[in-house]
SERO-4910 file (N, C-alpha, C, O; in steps of 0.05 Angstrom, whole numbers):
BEGIN
 pado doro    nc1    nc2    nc3   cac1   cac2   cac3    cc1    cc2    cc3    oc1    oc2    oc3
  Met    A   -705  -1551    136   -733  -1554    134   -745  -1574    112   -744  -1566     88
  Pro    A   -756  -1599    119   -765  -1615     91   -783  -1606     77   -801  -1593     88
  Gly    A   -784  -1612     50   -803  -1608     34   -813  -1631     21   -808  -1653     30
  His    A   -830  -1628     -5   -840  -1653    -12   -851  -1645    -42   -865  -1626    -47
  Asp    A   -842  -1663    -60   -850  -1661    -88   -879  -1663    -93   -888  -1685    -88
  Ser    A   -895  -1644   -101   -927  -1652   -102   -942  -1635   -125   -963  -1623   -121
  Met    A   -931  -1636   -147   -954  -1626   -168   -937  -1636   -198   -914  -1644   -197
  Val    A   -950  -1634   -223   -945  -1642   -246   -926  -1625   -261   -918  -1632   -283
  Asn    A   -918  -1599   -249   -903  -1588   -264   -876  -1581   -245   -878  -1586   -221
  Ala    A   -852  -1569   -255   -831  -1567   -240   -836  -1543   -218   -825  -1544   -196
  Asp    A   -850  -1524   -225   -854  -1500   -203   -873  -1510   -182   -871  -1501   -159
  Phe    A   -888  -1523   -186   -905  -1532   -164   -891  -1556   -147   -895  -1561   -123
  Leu    A   -878  -1567   -162   -859  -1587   -145   -839  -1580   -125   -827  -1595   -110
  Gln    A   -835  -1553   -126   -817  -1536   -107   -835  -1522    -89   -824  -1507    -72
  Ser    A   -863  -1524    -89   -880  -1505    -73   -893  -1524    -52   -884  -1546    -48
  Ala    A   -916  -1513    -36   -928  -1526    -19   -905  -1537     -1   -899  -1561     -2
  His    A   -892  -1518     16   -877  -1521     34   -884  -1536     63   -902  -1523     73
  Phe    A   -878  -1553     76   -880  -1565     96   -869  -1576    119   -848  -1586    112
  Leu    A   -873  -1579    141   -853  -1591    164   -869  -1623    165   -891  -1631    157
  Glu    A   -844  -1639    180   -860  -1668    180   -851  -1678    212   -831  -1667    221
  Ser    A   -862  -1694    225   -856  -1713    246   -839  -1738    242   -850  -1758    234
  Asp    A   -812  -1738    248   -798  -1760    243   -811  -1784    253   -807  -1805    241
  Leu    A   -831  -1782    278   -844  -1804    288   -866  -1817    267   -868  -1841    262
  Phe    A   -880  -1796    257   -905  -1805    243   -894  -1818    210   -906  -1834    196
  Arg    A   -866  -1803    202   -854  -1812    178   -848  -1843    185   -856  -1858    167
  Gly    A   -838  -1852    204   -827  -1875    213   -845  -1896    213   -838  -1919    209
  Ala    A   -870  -1888    219   -894  -1901    221   -914  -1905    198   -935  -1918    197
  Gly    A   -901  -1889    179   -917  -1889    153   -943  -1871    148   -954  -1873    126
  Phe    A   -953  -1854    166   -965  -1836    166   -963  -1815    143   -940  -1807    140
  Arg    A   -978  -1805    129   -973  -1785    102   -988  -1761    124  -1009  -1764    136
  His    A   -972  -1738    126   -985  -1718    145   -964  -1692    139   -941  -1697    132
  Ala    A   -971  -1670    141   -957  -1648    141   -965  -1621    154   -987  -1610    150
  Phe    A   -946  -1612    169   -950  -1583    182   -942  -1566    165   -918  -1561    164
  Phe    A   -961  -1552    144   -952  -1533    123   -944  -1505    135   -957  -1493    152
  Thr    A   -925  -1497    125   -914  -1468    131   -931  -1449    117   -952  -1458    110
  Arg    A   -927  -1426    113   -935  -1408     99   -925  -1401     69   -934  -1383     54
  Arg    A   -904  -1420     64   -888  -1417     38   -901  -1440     21   -909  -1462     29
  Gly    A   -900  -1428    -10   -908  -1444    -33   -935  -1451    -40   -943  -1473    -48
  Gly    A   -950  -1425    -36   -978  -1419    -47   -982  -1397    -64   -964  -1384    -75
  Val    A  -1005  -1394    -66  -1011  -1370    -87  -1025  -1347    -75  -1032  -1330    -92
  Ser    A  -1032  -1342    -49  -1045  -1321    -39  -1023  -1300    -42  -1000  -1308    -45
  Ala    A  -1028  -1274    -42  -1022  -1248    -41  -1021  -1232    -17  -1034  -1240      2
  Gly    A  -1007  -1210    -16  -1005  -1192      2  -1001  -1198     30   -978  -1207     32
  Pro    A  -1015  -1196     55  -1012  -1204     77  -1016  -1234     81  -1007  -1245    102
  Phe    A  -1029  -1248     62  -1032  -1275     62  -1012  -1290     45  -1013  -1315     43
  Glu    A   -997  -1278     36   -972  -1291     25   -958  -1316     40   -945  -1314     60
  Ser    A   -963  -1336     28   -968  -1348      2   -991  -1370      7  -1012  -1372     -5
  Leu    A   -984  -1386     26  -1003  -1416     30  -1017  -1409     50  -1011  -1417     73
  Asn    A  -1038  -1394     45  -1060  -1385     67  -1087  -1409     60  -1096  -1414     37
  Phe    A  -1097  -1422     84  -1117  -1433     77  -1142  -1427     93  -1155  -1445    103
  Ser    A  -1150  -1399     95  -1169  -1387    105  -1183  -1367     87  -1170  -1347     81
  Val    A  -1211  -1368     78  -1227  -1351     68  -1231  -1325     81  -1227  -1303     71
  Ser    A  -1240  -1334    109  -1251  -1316    127  -1236  -1290    136  -1246  -1269    145
  Val    A  -1206  -1295    131  -1190  -1275    141  -1192  -1249    117  -1182  -1227    123
  Gly    A  -1205  -1254     92  -1206  -1240     77  -1195  -1244     48  -1199  -1228     30
  Asp    A  -1181  -1264     45  -1164  -1276     18  -1188  -1278     -2  -1212  -1276      1
  Asp    A  -1177  -1282    -18  -1189  -1293    -50  -1196  -1322    -50  -1178  -1338    -52
  Pro    A  -1223  -1331    -48  -1228  -1357    -45  -1219  -1373    -67  -1220  -1397    -65
  Leu    A  -1209  -1361    -92  -1199  -1376   -112  -1173  -1390   -105  -1167  -1413   -110
  Lys    A  -1160  -1371    -93  -1122  -1371    -83  -1126  -1393    -59  -1111  -1412    -56
  Val    A  -1148  -1387    -41  -1147  -1408    -19  -1151  -1433    -34  -1134  -1450    -31
  Gly    A  -1172  -1438    -51  -1178  -1462    -66  -1155  -1477    -71  -1150  -1499    -61
  Glu    A  -1136  -1459    -90  -1116  -1473   -101  -1093  -1480    -79  -1077  -1498    -84
  Asn    A  -1092  -1467    -59  -1077  -1477    -33  -1087  -1499    -27  -1070  -1518    -26
  Leu    A  -1110  -1505    -24  -1121  -1530    -13  -1111  -1555    -31  -1103  -1577    -23
  Arg    A  -1115  -1545    -58  -1113  -1566    -78  -1086  -1575    -72  -1085  -1600    -68
  Arg    A  -1063  -1560    -70  -1038  -1564    -69  -1029  -1579    -42  -1010  -1594    -42
  Ala    A  -1045  -1573    -20  -1043  -1590      4  -1051  -1615     -4  -1035  -1634     -1
  Ala    A  -1072  -1620    -14  -1088  -1651    -19  -1066  -1666    -38  -1065  -1691    -35
  Val    A  -1050  -1655    -55  -1036  -1666    -69  -1013  -1674    -53  -1006  -1697    -54
  Val    A  -1000  -1658    -36   -979  -1663    -18   -984  -1692      0   -969  -1710      6
  Leu    A  -1011  -1687      5  -1023  -1711     24  -1028  -1739     11  -1029  -1760     24
  Gly    A  -1032  -1736    -17  -1040  -1760    -33  -1065  -1766    -29  -1072  -1790    -26
  Val    A  -1086  -1743    -29  -1112  -1749    -29  -1128  -1730    -45  -1118  -1709    -53
  Pro    A  -1154  -1737    -51  -1168  -1718    -65  -1175  -1698    -50  -1177  -1701    -25
  Arg    A  -1180  -1671    -64  -1189  -1649    -43  -1213  -1657    -29  -1215  -1649     -6
  Ser    A  -1237  -1675    -38  -1253  -1677    -31  -1254  -1692      4  -1271  -1690     22
  Ala    A  -1229  -1707      1  -1223  -1723     27  -1206  -1702     46  -1195  -1710     67
  Leu    A  -1204  -1682     41  -1187  -1662     60  -1207  -1644     78  -1218  -1624     68
  Tyr    A  -1211  -1653    103  -1229  -1643    117  -1216  -1625    144  -1196  -1630    156
  Phe    A  -1234  -1602    149  -1230  -1587    172  -1255  -1571    180  -1271  -1567    162
  Ala    A  -1259  -1561    207  -1282  -1552    218  -1278  -1523    222  -1258  -1511    218
  Ser    A  -1305  -1512    231  -1301  -1484    242  -1293  -1486    271  -1306  -1499    287
  Gln    A  -1271  -1472    276  -1250  -1479    304  -1271  -1455    320  -1280  -1434    311
  Val    A  -1274  -1465    343  -1282  -1442    365  -1273  -1446    391  -1287  -1441    410
  His    A  -1245  -1455    393  -1232  -1461    415  -1244  -1472    439  -1239  -1464    462
  Gly    A  -1262  -1495    432  -1276  -1511    447  -1259  -1538    453  -1234  -1539    453
  Thr    A  -1279  -1563    459  -1273  -1586    464  -1284  -1607    444  -1276  -1630    443
  His    A  -1303  -1598    430  -1319  -1617    417  -1298  -1633    390  -1281  -1622    377
  Val    A  -1304  -1655    387  -1288  -1673    370  -1312  -1683    352  -1333  -1694    360
  Glu    A  -1306  -1678    326  -1323  -1690    300  -1310  -1713    294  -1285  -1716    290
  Glu    A  -1329  -1733    293  -1319  -1763    281  -1327  -1766    249  -1351  -1761    243
  Leu    A  -1313  -1772    234  -1319  -1770    208  -1315  -1797    201  -1299  -1812    212
  Ser    A  -1334  -1805    178  -1335  -1829    168  -1321  -1830    140  -1312  -1851    131
  Gly    A  -1320  -1809    129  -1307  -1806     99  -1330  -1800     77  -1325  -1790     55
  Thr    A  -1360  -1808     90  -1373  -1803     67  -1387  -1774     71  -1408  -1770     59
  Glu    A  -1375  -1752     89  -1389  -1726     89  -1371  -1712     63  -1351  -1718     51
  Leu    A  -1393  -1689     61  -1374  -1668     45  -1362  -1653     59  -1369  -1647     81
  Ala    A  -1339  -1643     45  -1318  -1622     59  -1333  -1598     67  -1332  -1591     90
  Val    A  -1349  -1585     48  -1362  -1559     48  -1383  -1563     73  -1392  -1542     83
  Asp    A  -1392  -1585     83  -1408  -1592     99  -1397  -1592    125  -1408  -1583    145
  Val    A  -1374  -1603    125  -1358  -1604    151  -1347  -1577    162  -1346  -1572    186
  Ile    A  -1339  -1560    144  -1325  -1540    153  -1350  -1519    167  -1343  -1498    179
  Gln    A  -1373  -1525    164  -1399  -1503    175  -1404  -1520    205  -1419  -1511    222
  Arg    A  -1390  -1545    208  -1394  -1552    237  -1375  -1541    262  -1351  -1536    258
  Gln    A  -1384  -1538    279  -1365  -1521    299  -1352  -1547    317  -1364  -1562    333
  Ala    A  -1328  -1548    310  -1310  -1573    325  -1279  -1560    327  -1268  -1544    312
  Asp    A  -1269  -1571    348  -1238  -1565    348  -1223  -1587    343  -1199  -1584    346
  Ala    A  -1231  -1607    337  -1217  -1634    334  -1233  -1654    316  -1257  -1659    319
  Leu    A  -1215  -1665    294  -1230  -1683    282  -1215  -1711    279  -1190  -1712    279
  Val    A  -1230  -1736    275  -1224  -1761    284  -1229  -1777    261  -1250  -1772    250
  Ser    A  -1216  -1796    251  -1229  -1816    230  -1211  -1841    232  -1188  -1840    241
  Ala    A  -1222  -1863    223  -1207  -1887    214  -1211  -1895    191  -1202  -1917    186
  Arg    A  -1224  -1882    171  -1225  -1884    145  -1209  -1879    130  -1204  -1855    126
  Pro    A  -1191  -1906    116  -1169  -1901    101  -1172  -1877     76  -1191  -1875     60
  Gly    A  -1151  -1863     79  -1161  -1841     58  -1165  -1814     64  -1159  -1796     48
  Val    A  -1176  -1810     87  -1189  -1788    102  -1169  -1773    115  -1157  -1781    135
  Ala    A  -1167  -1750    104  -1146  -1730    119  -1163  -1708    142  -1181  -1692    137
  Cys    A  -1150  -1714    163  -1162  -1698    181  -1141  -1674    187  -1116  -1678    188
  Ser    A  -1157  -1644    192  -1135  -1622    192  -1151  -1602    206  -1175  -1598    207
  Val    A  -1132  -1590    217  -1139  -1564    234  -1121  -1535    224  -1099  -1534    214
  Arg    A  -1133  -1519    229  -1121  -1489    221  -1111  -1474    237  -1127  -1470    255
  Ser    A  -1088  -1461    240  -1081  -1450    263  -1061  -1421    253  -1054  -1422    230
  Ala    A  -1053  -1398    268  -1039  -1381    271  -1018  -1382    290   -994  -1382    283
  Asp    A  -1025  -1384    312  -1007  -1382    338  -1017  -1408    352  -1000  -1421    363
  Cys    A  -1038  -1416    353  -1049  -1446    364  -1037  -1463    358  -1029  -1466    336
  Leu    A  -1033  -1483    380  -1023  -1510    374  -1034  -1528    352  -1057  -1536    358
  Pro    A  -1026  -1537    332  -1046  -1557    318  -1020  -1589    329   -995  -1593    329
  Val    A  -1045  -1603    336  -1035  -1623    345  -1037  -1652    332  -1061  -1658    332
  Leu    A  -1025  -1669    322  -1036  -1694    303  -1034  -1714    318  -1017  -1715    336
  Phe    A  -1054  -1737    313  -1054  -1761    331  -1054  -1784    311  -1066  -1780    290
  Ala    A  -1041  -1811    315  -1041  -1833    298  -1037  -1857    317  -1021  -1857    335
  Asp    A  -1054  -1876    308  -1052  -1899    320  -1048  -1920    299  -1064  -1929    282
  Pro    A  -1016  -1929    302  -1005  -1948    284  -1020  -1973    281  -1018  -1984    259
  Arg    A  -1033  -1983    299  -1048  -2011    291  -1074  -2011    282  -1081  -2031    269
  Ser    A  -1090  -1993    286  -1113  -1986    269  -1110  -1970    247  -1122  -1977    226
  Gly    A  -1099  -1952    246  -1095  -1933    222  -1108  -1909    232  -1104  -1890    217
  Ser    A  -1122  -1903    252  -1141  -1886    262  -1126  -1863    267  -1104  -1865    279
  Val    A  -1135  -1838    259  -1120  -1813    266  -1139  -1786    278  -1163  -1787    281
  Ala    A  -1125  -1767    282  -1141  -1746    297  -1124  -1721    292  -1099  -1722    292
  Ala    A  -1136  -1700    290  -1124  -1670    290  -1140  -1654    304  -1165  -1654    304
  Ala    A  -1121  -1637    320  -1136  -1625    342  -1121  -1590    345  -1096  -1586    347
  His    A  -1137  -1571    343  -1128  -1545    346  -1133  -1531    375  -1156  -1526    384
  Ala    A  -1111  -1528    386  -1108  -1519    417  -1095  -1491    423  -1070  -1489    424
  Gly    A  -1109  -1475    426  -1100  -1447    437  -1098  -1450    467  -1105  -1472    476
  Trp    A  -1091  -1434    480  -1091  -1434    509  -1119  -1442    523  -1121  -1455    544
  Arg    A  -1138  -1431    509  -1170  -1431    524  -1171  -1464    516  -1176  -1479    535
  Gly    A  -1168  -1475    490  -1174  -1504    481  -1156  -1520    506  -1171  -1534    520
  Leu    A  -1132  -1519    512  -1115  -1533    527  -1129  -1527    558  -1134  -1547    572
  Val    A  -1134  -1509    564  -1147  -1508    596  -1180  -1521    596  -1192  -1532    615
  Arg    A  -1189  -1515    570  -1210  -1535    572  -1214  -1568    563  -1234  -1581    561
  Gly    A  -1187  -1573    558  -1180  -1607    552  -1188  -1616    522  -1196  -1638    516
  Val    A  -1186  -1597    506  -1187  -1613    478  -1165  -1633    470  -1170  -1651    454
  Leu    A  -1145  -1632    480  -1125  -1651    473  -1137  -1680    486  -1141  -1701    473
  Val    A  -1142  -1678    510  -1160  -1701    525  -1179  -1711    511  -1180  -1733    501
  Thr    A  -1195  -1694    510  -1222  -1702    497  -1216  -1709    469  -1235  -1720    458
  Thr    A  -1194  -1706    456  -1188  -1716    425  -1175  -1750    433  -1183  -1770    421
  Leu    A  -1157  -1751    452  -1150  -1776    456  -1171  -1794    465  -1174  -1817    458
  Gln    A  -1185  -1784    481  -1209  -1801    492  -1227  -1815    471  -1237  -1837    474
  Ala    A  -1230  -1795    445  -1246  -1806    421  -1228  -1827    408  -1238  -1847    398
  Leu    A  -1207  -1822    408  -1187  -1846    399  -1197  -1872    414  -1206  -1891    401
  Val    A  -1195  -1874    442  -1197  -1894    459  -1223  -1906    451  -1226  -1930    447
  Arg    A  -1240  -1891    449  -1270  -1902    444  -1272  -1918    418  -1292  -1931    413
  Arg    A  -1256  -1918    406  -1253  -1927    375  -1236  -1953    376  -1232  -1968    357
  Gly    A  -1227  -1957    404  -1205  -1982    407  -1178  -1980    411  -1163  -1999    418
  Cys    A  -1170  -1951    404  -1141  -1950    407  -1129  -1949    432  -1144  -1937    446
  Arg    A  -1113  -1955    443  -1093  -1960    465  -1078  -1935    465  -1065  -1927    446
  Val    A  -1081  -1919    495  -1068  -1897    499  -1036  -1903    498  -1022  -1884    491
  Asp    A  -1026  -1925    504   -996  -1924    505   -987  -1934    477   -964  -1940    470
  Glu    A  -1005  -1935    465   -994  -1937    429  -1002  -1916    411   -998  -1918    387
  Val    A  -1013  -1895    420  -1019  -1870    408   -990  -1851    399   -973  -1846    417
  Leu    A   -987  -1844    377   -967  -1830    367   -982  -1800    368  -1005  -1796    360
  Ile    A   -964  -1779    381   -972  -1752    375   -949  -1732    368   -926  -1731    378
  Ala    A   -958  -1715    350   -939  -1696    341   -951  -1668    348   -974  -1662    341
  Ile    A   -933  -1649    363   -943  -1621    363   -928  -1602    347   -903  -1601    347
  Gly    A   -944  -1587    331   -930  -1572    313   -921  -1542    319   -921  -1533    341
  Pro    A   -914  -1526    296   -904  -1501    304   -927  -1484    313   -949  -1485    302
  His    A   -918  -1465    340   -942  -1450    349   -930  -1427    356   -910  -1423    343
  Ile    A   -936  -1406    375   -928  -1389    386   -908  -1398    411   -916  -1412    429
  Ser    A   -881  -1389    409   -858  -1397    433   -867  -1385    462   -884  -1367    463
  Val    A   -856  -1395    480   -862  -1388    505   -843  -1354    510   -851  -1335    522
  Gly    A   -819  -1356    496   -811  -1331    494   -829  -1304    479   -826  -1280    481
  Ala    A   -848  -1319    463   -867  -1296    452   -893  -1292    462   -908  -1274    454
  Phe    A   -900  -1311    482   -930  -1315    491   -927  -1304    516   -918  -1316    535
  Glu    A   -935  -1275    515   -942  -1259    543   -963  -1258    546   -979  -1254    527
  Val    A   -970  -1261    572  -1000  -1262    581  -1004  -1248    608   -984  -1241    621
  Ser    A  -1030  -1244    616  -1037  -1226    640  -1028  -1253    660  -1023  -1275    652
  Pro    A  -1026  -1244    687  -1024  -1259    711  -1049  -1280    715  -1048  -1303    723
  Glu    A  -1070  -1267    706  -1097  -1278    708  -1091  -1311    691  -1088  -1333    700
  Val    A  -1091  -1301    664  -1088  -1323    648  -1066  -1341    646  -1068  -1362    633
  Ala    A  -1041  -1334    660  -1023  -1348    668  -1028  -1371    689  -1016  -1393    690
  Ala    A  -1048  -1361    708  -1058  -1380    729  -1075  -1404    713  -1071  -1428    715
  Glu    A  -1089  -1392    701  -1105  -1412    687  -1092  -1433    671  -1100  -1456    670
  Ile    A  -1070  -1423    658  -1056  -1441    644  -1039  -1462    663  -1038  -1487    660
  Gln    A  -1029  -1449    680  -1013  -1466    702  -1035  -1489    713  -1032  -1513    715
  Ala    A  -1054  -1476    718  -1072  -1502    734  -1078  -1527    715  -1086  -1549    722
  Ala    A  -1072  -1519    689  -1081  -1544    668  -1057  -1562    663  -1057  -1580    646
  Ala    A  -1035  -1557    678  -1010  -1568    669  -1002  -1586    688   -980  -1580    698
  Pro    A  -1013  -1609    696  -1004  -1623    718   -972  -1630    724   -957  -1644    709
  Gly    A   -965  -1619    746   -943  -1631    752   -915  -1616    738   -892  -1622    741
  Gln    A   -926  -1598    722   -903  -1581    704   -906  -1555    708   -928  -1546    712
  Ser    A   -885  -1542    706   -881  -1514    713   -885  -1500    681   -869  -1507    664
  Val    A   -901  -1486    676   -903  -1475    648   -899  -1445    651   -899  -1431    631
  Val    A   -897  -1436    669   -905  -1404    669   -874  -1391    678   -865  -1397    701
  Ser    A   -862  -1378    663   -833  -1366    660   -837  -1328    664   -854  -1313    655
  Tyr    A   -817  -1324    679   -810  -1297    677   -785  -1286    668   -775  -1264    672
  Glu    A   -775  -1307    653   -748  -1300    643   -748  -1281    618   -728  -1271    609
  Phe    A   -773  -1279    609   -766  -1260    582   -779  -1231    588   -781  -1215    570
  Gly    A   -787  -1225    613   -788  -1200    620   -808  -1197    648   -809  -1216    663
  Pro    A   -821  -1176    653   -832  -1174    680   -864  -1188    678   -877  -1193    698
  Arg    A   -873  -1191    659   -899  -1205    659   -896  -1232    651   -876  -1238    638
  Pro    A   -917  -1252    660   -911  -1282    652   -914  -1287    623   -930  -1276    608
  His    A   -897  -1306    617   -899  -1317    589   -902  -1346    599   -890  -1356    619
  Cys    A   -920  -1361    579   -930  -1390    583   -917  -1406    560   -910  -1398    538
  Asp    A   -915  -1433    571   -899  -1450    550   -923  -1467    539   -926  -1488    551
  Leu    A   -939  -1463    521   -959  -1481    513   -955  -1510    505   -973  -1526    509
  Arg    A   -929  -1517    493   -922  -1539    488   -919  -1558    511   -930  -1581    510
  Ser    A   -904  -1551    533   -908  -1560    559   -932  -1562    568   -934  -1586    575
  Val    A   -953  -1552    572   -977  -1554    578   -987  -1575    566   -999  -1592    580
  Ala    A   -985  -1579    534   -994  -1602    523   -984  -1632    526   -996  -1653    523
  Arg    A   -955  -1627    534   -944  -1653    536   -954  -1664    569   -960  -1686    576
  Ala    A   -952  -1643    582   -960  -1655    609   -990  -1665    614   -996  -1682    630
  Gln    A  -1006  -1650    596  -1035  -1664    595  -1035  -1692    586  -1050  -1709    597
  Leu    A  -1015  -1701    562  -1020  -1722    547  -1009  -1746    564  -1019  -1768    566
  Leu    A   -985  -1737    575   -969  -1754    592   -985  -1766    617   -983  -1789    624
  Thr    A  -1002  -1746    629  -1014  -1753    650  -1041  -1772    646  -1055  -1783    664
  Glu    A  -1043  -1772    620  -1070  -1792    611  -1058  -1815    601  -1074  -1830    589
  Gly    A  -1031  -1823    603  -1019  -1849    597  -1005  -1851    575   -993  -1872    569
  Val    A  -1004  -1827    558   -986  -1826    532   -959  -1829    540   -951  -1816    559
  Val    A   -942  -1847    524   -920  -1856    530   -895  -1828    521   -900  -1819    499
  Ala    A   -876  -1819    534   -867  -1797    531   -848  -1799    502   -846  -1780    486
  Glu    A   -837  -1821    499   -828  -1820    472   -843  -1822    447   -833  -1824    425
  His    A   -871  -1822    453   -890  -1822    430   -902  -1796    422   -920  -1792    405
  Val    A   -885  -1775    439   -895  -1749    430   -874  -1734    419   -854  -1730    432
  Asp    A   -877  -1721    392   -854  -1710    380   -862  -1686    371   -880  -1681    355
  Asp    A   -843  -1665    383   -840  -1641    375   -829  -1629    348   -805  -1628    344
  Val    A   -848  -1621    332   -844  -1604    306   -842  -1575    316   -860  -1562    327
  Leu    A   -816  -1566    308   -809  -1541    320   -817  -1514    302   -821  -1515    278
  Gly    A   -818  -1491    316   -820  -1472    299   -838  -1449    316   -860  -1455    326
  Cys    A   -829  -1426    318   -842  -1397    326   -860  -1387    310   -849  -1373    292
  Thr    A   -886  -1386    309   -898  -1370    291   -898  -1341    295   -902  -1325    276
  Met    A   -894  -1334    321   -893  -1304    326   -870  -1289    315   -873  -1267    305
  Ser    A   -843  -1304    319   -818  -1299    319   -814  -1299    281   -808  -1278    269
  Asp    A   -816  -1321    271   -807  -1325    247   -827  -1319    226   -842  -1337    217
  Ser    A   -828  -1294    217   -851  -1288    194   -847  -1295    171   -865  -1293    155
  Ala    A   -819  -1305    162   -817  -1311    131   -832  -1343    132   -843  -1351    112
  Asn    A   -831  -1358    152   -845  -1383    150   -872  -1385    159   -885  -1404    150
  Phe    A   -880  -1371    174   -904  -1374    190   -921  -1347    191   -910  -1325    191
  Phe    A   -951  -1352    193   -972  -1332    201   -975  -1331    229   -972  -1352    242
  Ser    A   -979  -1311    239   -985  -1309    269  -1005  -1284    276   -999  -1260    271
  Tyr    A  -1027  -1292    289  -1044  -1273    295  -1036  -1252    314  -1046  -1229    315
  Arg    A  -1017  -1259    329  -1009  -1239    350   -990  -1215    333   -990  -1192    341
  Arg    A   -976  -1222    313   -960  -1204    306   -974  -1192    286   -968  -1168    280
  Asp    A   -993  -1202    273  -1004  -1185    243  -1034  -1181    245  -1045  -1168    227
  Gly    A  -1050  -1192    271  -1072  -1180    276  -1089  -1198    249  -1080  -1215    234
  Lys    A  -1113  -1188    249  -1136  -1195    229  -1127  -1204    200  -1137  -1221    185
  Thr    A  -1105  -1187    198  -1092  -1197    166  -1077  -1225    164  -1069  -1233    142
  Ser    A  -1073  -1236    183  -1059  -1257    190  -1068  -1283    170  -1093  -1288    170
  Gly    A  -1054  -1298    156  -1065  -1320    140  -1067  -1343    159  -1057  -1336    181
  Arg    A  -1076  -1367    159  -1080  -1391    170  -1064  -1415    160  -1066  -1421    137
  His    A  -1050  -1428    177  -1031  -1452    167  -1054  -1475    168  -1076  -1472    179
  Leu    A  -1045  -1500    155  -1057  -1524    151  -1041  -1542    163  -1017  -1541    156
  Ser    A  -1049  -1559    182  -1035  -1587    193  -1056  -1612    189  -1079  -1613    196
  Ala    A  -1043  -1628    177  -1062  -1654    169  -1050  -1678    169  -1027  -1682    164
  Ile    A  -1068  -1698    175  -1057  -1734    171  -1074  -1748    163  -1097  -1747    173
  Val    A  -1069  -1764    147  -1086  -1782    134  -1090  -1813    149  -1071  -1828    153
  Ala    A  -1115  -1818    155  -1116  -1845    161  -1109  -1864    145  -1106  -1860    121
  Gly    A  -1106  -1888    155  -1097  -1916    143  -1071  -1918    135  -1067  -1926    112
  Ala    A  -1052  -1911    152  -1026  -1909    142  -1014  -1933    126   -991  -1932    117
***
């Protein structure tokens, strides 16, 4: 797993652990899929938790956010995320907004073309999906649980970039760690909804037990390719949040005391 040197003292330089997309790194975009390691939170939120609403100490979450901002090379004031509701609304950022105001807005995706703005989402088992346009420097971050996938949040996010002048066949996308197919058991009714949202792709498996399991990564990829995204422009940053408790939080595994990861990308590569 790649790490990153990111603070003024030796202890901090070894913290704020994250994963990267080779595709984005090659294109020069600053980004990170943060794991749960390298922060200051304690107890069930150990250690790099990015949510106050789960019950963590706001001062510790604030320190974790400062660490993330340093990793991304942006001021804390330029690190944005919204209040996620498993919907499809995309919030477009000019970079003049206050981060404390944006977090009050209900949105499951952020998009910006303003250089230095970091669009981010928080997740525990859902898909964090980052978008980047090498030509314009525009970026987006989307939060996609199974409900968001079924409702089309990734397509809506892609369309927001197209409205800004981006070309679908040039957009780069990285799908981050989330609950894997082997861990994501669902009811037959939910499986049917998820399968219907995956054009031309079989995403329901009975390999892991008598009840259906769903492959959310394949759903996301199928939707994006149907919209015209180039297959080689979609990168998989792997990791199962449910099965790897050392590196990831998981709501399904830990319930309400689960922390939240941050996944972010900075505009203006």
